[in-house]
N, C-alpha and C positions, 0 to 999 in steps of 0.2 A: 070473105076479108074478115080478120080479126083485129077489131079493134079496142080489144082488151088490154093491146099493148100500147102503153102510152110512154111519152117522154120520162114521166114520173114515177113508171115504174118501174124501179133497176131492183136487181137481185142483192139480198140482203138486209132490206128497209134502210138504203141509205139515203132513199129521196126523203122518207119521214124528216132524219136529221137536217138534210141541207134546206127543207123548206122553214124549219124553226132557227136556222143560221139568221137571217137576219132581226128576227124578233130580239134572240139572246145578245145581238150585237147593239142593238140600238137600248135594250135595257142598261149593259155595261156603260154604254157612254152617260146617259140619263145619272144614274149611278155615280160616276166620278164627276160628271161635271155638275150635278143638281145636289144629289143627296147627300154626298161624303163630305161638300165645304160646307152645305148648312150643318149637317151633326156638329162639325168641328166650332163652326161660330157659336152653337148654342152650346157646346160646352164650355166654351171660353165664357161665355156671358153667365152661364151659372157660377162658373168659379170664380168670378168677378164679383159677382152680388154676396157668394159665401164671404167675401175677405173686406168687405165693407166696415168700416169702424168711423168712430167718434173723428170728426176733424177735417173726415175725406170731402174734397169739392166735389160734387155731383152734379149732373143734369140729367134732365128725366125728359119723357119721351114727349112731355108737353114742352119742352124748352126752358122750363123754370131751370135757374143754377142756383145752388144753396149749399152750404155746408151742414154736415151731419150734426146734430147735437144728441139727438138718443135712437138707439134702435129699438127696435122690437121683432117678434116671430115674422111677421106677414110686413111689418110697415118700417119706417122712418119718421123722425121728424126732422124737418129741415130749417134752419134761420137762413131766409132768402132778402138781401139788401134791394134796395137803398136803407127801407124803413125798419130793420132785424124781423119781420114777420117769422111768424113760428108756422108752421103748415105740417101735418101729415100727408105721406106718400106711400105708394105701395111699392115696396121693393123692387115688382117686375117693373115697374115702371122709368127705373134707373137705367139709362143708354151708355154711359160715360162716367167713370171717375179721373180727378185729378188729384195726387195726394200732395203735389208741390206746386208752389205761385211757377207759373211760367214766365221765364226769364224776357223782361223787355215787357212786360205787360204791369200795369198802373193801375190798381185798384182807387176807388175815391171814398 
């Protein structure tokens, strides 16, 4: 009996490629569904941070809402209502920016 001829022993080495095909497919799915969208979000966030300017209204990752009054290399100074507190936060803590007042919103 010759047991050396198995189903995976195909001439030309095609069996080697077929055994890696599912792994390549899974990596492709992960890249297009997870890695590529994350890279896009990261690039968009970096662009947003580089375009910050005085007067922009921002929200930090800690939930603070304030207006930028000064910019530094790695930090920025915010004026936070209602008592106009002035605080310093890192640029990387900024989550979103609103340059204009939202319609229908009344500030006190």
